[in-house]
C-alpha positions as CSV (number, residue, x, y, z in Angstrom):
1,X,22.8,37.7,-50.5
2,X,21.8,35.6,-53.6
3,X,20.5,32.1,-53.6
4,X,23.8,30.5,-54.4
5,X,25.4,32.1,-51.3
6,X,22.4,30.8,-49.2
7,X,23.0,27.3,-50.5
8,X,26.7,27.4,-49.8
9,X,26.2,28.9,-46.3
10,X,23.6,26.2,-45.6
11,X,26.1,23.5,-46.7
12,X,28.8,24.9,-44.4
13,X,26.3,24.9,-41.5
14,X,25.2,21.4,-42.2
15,X,28.8,20.2,-42.5
16,X,29.3,21.2,-38.9
17,X,26.9,18.4,-38.1
18,X,29.8,16.0,-38.4
19,X,31.7,17.7,-35.6
20,X,28.7,17.6,-33.2
21,X,26.7,14.5,-34.0
22,X,28.0,11.2,-32.9
23,X,30.9,13.1,-31.2
24,X,32.9,10.9,-28.9
25,X,34.8,12.5,-26.1
26,X,38.1,10.8,-25.3
27,X,37.0,9.7,-21.9
28,X,34.0,7.9,-23.4
29,X,36.1,6.0,-26.0
30,X,36.9,2.4,-25.3
31,X,40.5,1.9,-24.1
32,X,41.7,0.3,-27.3
33,X,44.8,1.3,-29.3
34,X,42.6,1.1,-32.4
35,X,41.0,4.4,-31.3
36,X,44.4,6.1,-31.1
37,X,46.9,7.8,-33.4
38,X,50.5,8.2,-32.4
39,X,53.0,11.0,-32.8
40,X,56.7,10.0,-32.2
41,X,59.4,12.4,-31.1
42,X,62.8,12.6,-29.3
43,X,62.7,14.8,-26.2
44,X,66.1,16.3,-27.0
45,X,65.1,17.3,-30.5
46,X,61.7,18.8,-29.8
47,X,61.8,22.0,-27.8
48,X,64.3,23.6,-25.4
49,X,62.2,25.4,-22.8
50,X,64.7,25.5,-20.0
51,X,68.3,26.5,-20.2
52,X,69.1,25.4,-16.7
53,X,69.4,21.8,-17.7
54,X,71.6,22.4,-20.8
55,X,74.7,20.7,-19.4
56,X,76.4,19.4,-22.5
57,X,74.5,21.1,-25.3
58,X,76.1,21.8,-28.6
59,X,73.5,22.7,-31.3
60,X,76.2,22.8,-34.0
61,X,77.1,19.1,-33.4
62,X,74.4,16.8,-34.9
63,X,75.5,14.0,-32.5
64,X,75.4,16.1,-29.3
65,X,72.5,17.1,-27.1
66,X,70.4,19.9,-28.5
67,X,68.7,20.9,-25.2
68,X,65.1,19.6,-25.6
69,X,63.4,18.8,-22.3
70,X,60.2,17.6,-20.7
71,X,59.0,21.1,-20.1
72,X,59.5,21.8,-23.8
73,X,57.4,18.9,-24.8
74,X,54.7,20.1,-22.4
75,X,54.9,23.6,-23.7
76,X,54.4,22.4,-27.3
77,X,51.8,19.7,-26.5
78,X,49.0,21.8,-28.1
79,X,50.8,21.6,-31.4
80,X,50.4,17.8,-31.3
81,X,46.9,18.0,-29.8
82,X,45.7,20.4,-32.5
83,X,46.8,17.9,-35.2
84,X,44.5,15.3,-33.6
85,X,47.1,12.8,-32.3
86,X,46.1,11.1,-29.1
87,X,49.4,9.5,-28.0
88,X,52.9,11.0,-27.7
89,X,55.6,8.4,-28.1
90,X,58.8,9.6,-26.4
91,X,62.2,8.0,-26.9
92,X,64.1,6.6,-23.8
93,X,64.1,9.1,-21.0
94,X,66.6,7.3,-18.6
95,X,70.1,8.6,-17.8
96,X,72.0,8.3,-21.1
97,X,75.2,9.1,-23.0
98,X,73.4,10.0,-26.2
99,X,70.7,12.5,-27.2
100,X,68.4,9.7,-28.5
101,X,68.5,7.9,-25.1
102,X,69.8,4.7,-26.5
103,X,73.1,4.4,-24.6
104,X,71.5,4.1,-21.2
105,X,73.5,4.6,-18.0
106,X,71.0,4.0,-15.3
107,X,67.3,2.9,-15.3
108,X,66.8,4.4,-11.8
109,X,67.6,8.0,-12.9
110,X,66.0,10.2,-15.6
111,X,68.4,12.0,-18.0
112,X,69.2,15.3,-16.2
113,X,69.3,17.2,-19.5
114,X,65.7,16.2,-20.1
115,X,64.5,17.4,-16.7
116,X,63.6,16.3,-13.2
117,X,61.3,13.7,-11.9
118,X,58.8,16.4,-11.0
119,X,58.9,17.9,-14.5
120,X,58.4,14.4,-16.1
121,X,55.5,13.8,-13.8
122,X,54.0,17.2,-14.8
123,X,54.4,16.3,-18.5
124,X,52.4,13.1,-18.0
125,X,49.7,14.9,-16.0
126,X,49.5,17.7,-18.6
127,X,48.9,15.0,-21.3
128,X,46.2,13.3,-19.3
129,X,44.5,16.6,-18.7
130,X,44.3,17.0,-22.5
131,X,43.0,13.5,-22.9
132,X,46.3,12.4,-24.4
133,X,48.6,9.5,-23.5
134,X,52.4,9.1,-23.1
135,X,54.4,6.1,-24.2
136,X,58.1,5.7,-23.3
137,X,60.7,3.7,-25.2
138,X,62.5,0.9,-23.3
139,X,65.5,-0.7,-25.2
140,X,66.1,-4.3,-24.2
141,X,69.8,-4.2,-25.0
142,X,72.8,-2.2,-26.3
143,X,73.4,0.0,-23.3
144,X,76.5,2.1,-22.5
145,X,79.5,0.3,-21.2
146,X,79.2,2.6,-18.2
147,X,75.8,1.3,-17.3
148,X,75.4,0.6,-13.6
149,X,74.7,-3.1,-14.3
150,X,78.2,-3.4,-15.9
151,X,79.9,-2.5,-12.6
152,X,77.6,-4.7,-10.5
153,X,79.5,-7.9,-9.6
154,X,76.2,-9.7,-9.0
155,X,75.3,-9.0,-12.6
156,X,78.6,-10.0,-14.1
157,X,77.1,-13.0,-15.9
158,X,74.4,-10.8,-17.5
159,X,77.0,-9.3,-19.9
160,X,78.0,-11.3,-22.9
161,X,80.0,-8.7,-24.8
162,X,81.5,-5.2,-24.8
163,X,82.3,-3.5,-28.1
164,X,82.7,0.1,-29.1
165,X,81.5,1.3,-25.7
166,X,78.3,-0.8,-25.9
167,X,77.3,-3.8,-23.7
168,X,75.2,-6.8,-24.9
169,X,73.0,-8.6,-22.4
170,X,72.3,-12.3,-22.5
171,X,68.6,-12.1,-23.2
172,X,68.3,-15.9,-23.0
173,X,69.1,-15.7,-19.3
174,X,66.1,-15.9,-17.0
175,X,67.9,-13.6,-14.5
176,X,68.3,-10.9,-17.2
177,X,64.7,-11.3,-18.3
178,X,63.4,-11.0,-14.8
179,X,65.6,-7.9,-14.2
180,X,64.3,-6.2,-17.4
181,X,60.7,-7.0,-16.5
182,X,61.1,-5.6,-13.0
183,X,62.8,-2.5,-14.5
184,X,59.9,-1.9,-16.9
185,X,57.2,-2.6,-14.3
186,X,58.8,-0.4,-11.7
187,X,59.2,2.5,-14.1
188,X,55.7,2.3,-15.6
189,X,54.1,1.9,-12.1
190,X,56.0,4.9,-10.7
191,X,55.3,7.5,-13.4
192,X,51.8,6.6,-14.5
193,X,52.7,6.3,-18.2
194,X,50.2,4.8,-20.6
195,X,52.4,2.5,-22.6
196,X,55.9,1.2,-23.4
197,X,57.6,1.0,-26.8
198,X,60.1,-1.9,-26.6
199,X,63.2,-1.7,-28.9
200,X,66.4,-3.6,-29.5
201,X,64.5,-6.9,-29.6
202,X,67.1,-8.9,-31.4
203,X,68.0,-12.0,-29.4
204,X,65.0,-11.6,-27.1
205,X,62.9,-14.9,-27.0
206,X,59.2,-14.4,-27.8
207,X,58.0,-16.0,-24.5
208,X,60.1,-13.4,-22.5
209,X,58.6,-10.5,-24.5
210,X,55.1,-11.8,-23.9
211,X,55.8,-12.2,-20.1
212,X,56.9,-8.5,-20.1
213,X,53.8,-7.5,-22.0
214,X,51.6,-9.4,-19.5
215,X,53.4,-7.9,-16.5
216,X,53.1,-4.3,-17.9
217,X,49.4,-4.7,-18.6
218,X,48.7,-5.8,-15.0
219,X,49.7,-2.3,-13.8
220,X,46.8,-0.3,-15.2
221,X,44.3,0.0,-18.0
222,X,45.1,1.0,-20.6
223,X,48.7,0.1,-20.9
224,X,49.8,-0.2,-24.5
225,X,52.9,-2.1,-25.5
226,X,54.2,-1.7,-29.0
227,X,57.4,-2.1,-31.0
228,X,58.7,-0.7,-34.3
229,X,60.5,-4.0,-35.0
230,X,59.0,-7.2,-36.4
231,X,58.2,-9.8,-33.8
232,X,55.9,-12.7,-33.1
233,X,55.1,-11.4,-29.6
234,X,51.7,-10.3,-28.6
235,X,52.0,-6.5,-29.1
236,X,48.9,-4.4,-29.3
237,X,49.7,-3.6,-33.0
238,X,51.6,-5.4,-35.7
239,X,54.7,-3.7,-37.2
240,X,56.0,-4.6,-40.6
241,X,59.0,-3.3,-42.5
242,X,57.4,-4.4,-45.7
243,X,54.2,-2.4,-45.0
244,X,56.1,0.7,-44.2
245,X,58.1,0.4,-47.5
246,X,54.9,-0.3,-49.5
247,X,53.1,2.8,-48.2
248,X,56.2,4.9,-48.8
249,X,56.6,3.6,-52.4
250,X,52.9,4.0,-53.1
251,X,52.8,7.7,-52.2
252,X,56.2,9.0,-53.1
253,X,54.8,9.7,-56.6
254,X,51.5,9.5,-58.5
255,X,50.1,6.6,-60.7
256,X,52.0,3.9,-58.7
257,X,50.6,0.5,-57.7
258,X,48.3,1.0,-54.7
259,X,47.3,-2.5,-53.7
260,X,48.7,-2.0,-50.2
261,X,46.0,0.7,-49.4
262,X,43.3,-1.9,-49.4
263,X,45.2,-4.7,-47.7
264,X,45.7,-3.1,-44.3
265,X,44.2,-4.8,-41.2
266,X,42.8,-3.4,-37.9
267,X,46.0,-4.4,-36.0
268,X,48.5,-2.9,-38.5
269,X,50.7,0.0,-37.5
270,X,50.5,2.5,-40.4
271,X,53.5,4.7,-41.1
272,X,55.7,6.0,-44.0
273,X,58.9,6.4,-42.0
274,X,60.3,6.4,-38.4
275,X,63.1,7.9,-36.5
276,X,65.7,5.4,-37.9
277,X,64.7,5.3,-41.6
278,X,65.1,7.8,-44.3
279,X,62.4,10.5,-44.1
280,X,59.5,10.2,-46.5
281,X,60.3,13.7,-47.8
282,X,63.6,12.4,-49.1
283,X,61.9,9.9,-51.4
284,X,59.2,12.2,-52.7
285,X,61.8,15.0,-53.4
286,X,63.9,12.4,-55.2
287,X,60.9,11.8,-57.5
288,X,60.8,15.5,-58.2
289,X,57.4,15.7,-56.4
290,X,56.1,18.4,-54.0
291,X,56.6,16.8,-50.5
292,X,53.7,18.6,-48.7
293,X,51.2,17.2,-51.2
294,X,52.8,13.8,-51.1
295,X,52.6,13.8,-47.2
296,X,49.0,14.9,-47.2
297,X,48.1,12.1,-49.6
298,X,49.9,9.5,-47.5
299,X,48.9,10.5,-44.0
300,X,45.4,11.5,-45.1
301,X,44.8,8.0,-46.6
302,X,46.2,6.3,-43.5
303,X,43.8,8.3,-41.3
304,X,40.8,6.8,-43.2
305,X,42.0,3.1,-43.2
306,X,41.7,0.3,-40.6
307,X,44.8,0.3,-38.4
308,X,46.7,2.7,-36.1
309,X,48.4,5.7,-37.7
310,X,51.9,6.5,-36.5
311,X,53.7,9.7,-37.6
312,X,57.2,10.9,-36.9
313,X,57.8,14.4,-35.5
314,X,58.6,16.9,-38.3
315,X,56.5,15.2,-40.9
316,X,54.1,18.1,-40.6
317,X,56.9,20.4,-41.8
318,X,58.2,18.0,-44.4
319,X,61.4,17.4,-42.5
320,X,64.0,15.8,-44.7
321,X,66.9,13.4,-44.1
322,X,68.7,10.3,-45.2
323,X,70.5,9.4,-41.9
324,X,70.0,10.2,-38.3
325,X,72.3,13.2,-38.4
326,X,70.0,14.8,-41.0
327,X,66.6,13.5,-39.9
328,X,67.0,14.1,-36.2
329,X,66.8,17.8,-36.6
330,X,65.6,20.2,-33.9
331,X,61.9,20.7,-34.5
332,X,61.1,24.0,-36.3
333,X,57.8,25.5,-35.3
334,X,58.1,28.7,-37.4
335,X,57.0,27.2,-40.7
336,X,54.1,27.1,-43.1
337,X,51.3,25.1,-41.4
338,X,49.7,23.7,-44.6
339,X,50.2,20.1,-43.7
340,X,49.4,20.7,-40.0
341,X,46.0,22.3,-40.9
342,X,45.2,19.4,-43.2
343,X,46.0,16.8,-40.5
344,X,44.0,18.8,-38.0
345,X,40.9,18.6,-40.2
346,X,41.1,15.0,-41.2
347,X,42.2,13.7,-37.8
348,X,39.4,15.6,-36.2
349,X,36.9,13.7,-38.4
350,X,38.6,10.4,-37.5
351,X,38.6,11.1,-33.8
352,X,34.9,11.8,-33.9
353,X,33.9,8.9,-36.1
354,X,34.0,5.3,-34.8
355,X,33.3,4.3,-38.4
356,X,36.7,5.6,-39.6
357,X,38.5,4.1,-36.7
358,X,37.0,0.6,-36.4
359,X,34.2,0.3,-39.0
360,X,34.0,-2.2,-41.8
361,X,35.7,-1.6,-45.2
362,X,34.6,-2.5,-48.7
363,X,36.9,-1.8,-51.7
364,X,35.0,-0.3,-54.7
365,X,38.0,0.4,-57.0
366,X,41.8,0.2,-56.9
367,X,43.9,1.0,-59.9
368,X,47.3,2.7,-60.0
369,X,46.8,5.2,-57.3
370,X,43.0,5.7,-57.8
371,X,41.3,4.0,-54.9
372,X,37.7,4.2,-53.7
373,X,36.4,2.4,-50.6
374,X,33.5,2.4,-48.3
375,X,33.9,2.7,-44.5
376,X,30.7,1.8,-42.7
377,X,28.9,0.8,-39.5
378,X,25.1,0.5,-38.8
379,X,25.0,4.2,-37.9
380,X,27.3,5.8,-40.4
381,X,28.8,5.5,-43.9
382,X,31.7,7.2,-45.7
383,X,32.9,6.9,-49.2
384,X,36.6,7.6,-49.3
385,X,38.2,8.6,-52.6
386,X,42.0,8.6,-52.9
387,X,43.0,10.1,-56.2
388,X,46.8,9.6,-56.1
389,X,46.9,9.8,-59.8
390,X,48.0,12.5,-62.3
391,X,44.5,13.1,-63.7
392,X,41.0,13.9,-62.7
393,X,39.1,10.7,-62.0
394,X,35.4,9.7,-62.1
395,X,33.4,6.9,-60.6
396,X,29.7,6.1,-60.8
397,X,28.4,4.3,-57.7
398,X,25.1,2.4,-57.7
399,X,22.3,2.7,-55.1
400,X,23.2,-0.8,-54.0
401,X,26.5,0.6,-52.6
402,X,25.3,4.0,-51.4
403,X,21.6,3.7,-50.9
404,X,18.5,5.3,-52.6
405,X,17.7,9.0,-52.5
406,X,20.6,10.1,-50.2
407,X,23.3,12.7,-50.5
408,X,27.1,12.4,-50.6
409,X,28.6,15.4,-48.9
410,X,32.3,16.1,-49.6
411,X,33.9,17.2,-46.4
412,X,36.9,18.9,-48.0
413,X,35.9,19.9,-51.6
414,X,32.5,20.8,-50.3
415,X,30.5,19.3,-53.1
416,X,27.1,17.6,-52.8
417,X,26.4,14.6,-54.9
418,X,22.8,13.4,-55.5
419,X,21.4,10.5,-57.4
420,X,21.1,10.9,-61.2
421,X,18.0,10.0,-63.2
422,X,19.8,6.7,-63.9
423,X,20.1,6.0,-60.2
424,X,23.9,6.6,-60.0
425,X,26.0,8.8,-57.8
426,X,28.8,10.3,-59.9
427,X,32.0,11.3,-58.0
428,X,34.5,13.5,-59.8
429,X,37.8,14.3,-58.1
430,X,40.8,16.3,-59.1
431,X,44.3,14.8,-59.0
432,X,46.3,14.3,-55.8
433,X,43.4,14.7,-53.4
434,X,41.9,12.5,-50.6
435,X,38.2,13.2,-50.2
436,X,35.7,11.9,-47.6
437,X,32.1,11.8,-48.7
438,X,29.6,11.4,-45.9
439,X,26.4,9.6,-46.8
440,X,23.4,11.5,-45.3
441,X,19.7,11.7,-45.8
442,X,18.7,14.0,-48.6
443,X,17.9,17.4,-47.2
444,X,17.3,19.5,-50.2
445,X,17.2,23.3,-49.7
446,X,17.0,24.5,-46.1
447,X,13.6,26.3,-46.6
448,X,13.4,27.8,-43.1
449,X,16.9,29.2,-43.4
450,X,16.2,30.7,-46.8
451,X,12.9,32.3,-45.6
452,X,14.8,33.7,-42.6
453,X,17.6,35.1,-44.7
454,X,15.0,36.5,-47.2
455,X,13.1,38.3,-44.4
456,X,16.4,39.7,-43.0
457,X,17.3,41.0,-46.5
458,X,13.8,42.6,-46.8
459,X,14.0,44.3,-43.4
460,X,17.5,45.6,-44.3
461,X,16.1,47.1,-47.6
462,X,13.2,48.7,-45.6
463,X,15.8,50.2,-43.2
464,X,17.8,51.6,-46.1
465,X,14.6,53.2,-47.6
466,X,13.7,54.8,-44.3
467,X,17.2,56.2,-43.8
468,X,17.2,57.6,-47.4
469,X,13.8,59.3,-46.9
470,X,14.8,60.9,-43.6
471,X,17.9,62.1,-45.2
472,X,16.0,63.6,-48.1
473,X,13.6,65.4,-45.6
474,X,16.6,66.8,-43.7
475,X,18.1,68.2,-46.8
476,X,14.8,69.9,-47.7
477,X,14.5,71.5,-44.3
């Protein structure tokens, strides 16, 4: 083994330091949504493990049930875990007329095609065993005309309209508000879920939503409450349509304005699409770009920024679609895992680094897709380089930014950058790559490792000589 191989091997060994030092187990992490990353799916579209609950399944009809169930989500949970996501956000799971759970029939019953109460409870327990959390969606309005509340004479005043098989509730009514709060609290308390995603917020007064959030959080800690709709209510994270579009437009191609990358805040929900928008793949393909590369650039950047990353199921296989019929495809697990492996690596770093989750940020450069920023705490520093441009880029960083006589170790491209004679650190990165440089003390060559390898090499040569001599003696005899 030559010296170059020793050095490379030494680098690989030292790189493993990141996965062991400052490692934070999930149970030791503060119960804060800022330490989480969210994977969103629809139960019906994920994985069909049991055929016994396929009552009205028609896989050829994009608007019909496809057969996904609670047991299927539990069966494929390691797929989500391996990518590093810590929260699974399910759609509504109540008895419903539609595969996406939106046309609810009864809040007191789980959708039978998804599974039983026991299977749902086992799904939650399986997630908790893997240090993951489960969030369930609760729409505040737009239920089926066959909802149990619509046939309850005592709730006759709750309904303000019936159109196209959908009922509209009077969300200004204190009785309706109390009924919805009781429904949410009862469900969350019974099933030990870790959060609620509220939807169909239109017409819901902010004080009412805040009362629901407060009531839910009194059940247990943590109890996250989020929404993928803009609101002034006190959700755990802030959702913005504009932020979603800006991220999508920044990464659908190269050399595009990238100001949004450095404008994110700790309470922002970071995403490039959701279940009810066009898929990000559609926009990158429309630009004649390679979607897997575009997805790695976008999600890789989000996982190094302040905020809470949120990814729609199927993004890891570059699922495409313009409308729900196209984008609510049944998840395909037999595909190339290029994106998944990348997410696994970068999310693993984020999960083990408090710095990347909640540390400070200093912008060093931002120009048309080429962005460099520093994420740091008192214990750790990273330099993040996002080269979302069409050319190789270079930046020279001063010791005031990085420090004197340290090393910058690239965690993906595996290069080591040291201070030049002029006191600068020169970072050169190819096009369409996100790289994390960890700032560490300068180690130089691993002398003890090199001596040990040299000794092993010498002993091996001695062994070969002995074998050769014995063979020669045997031939003479």
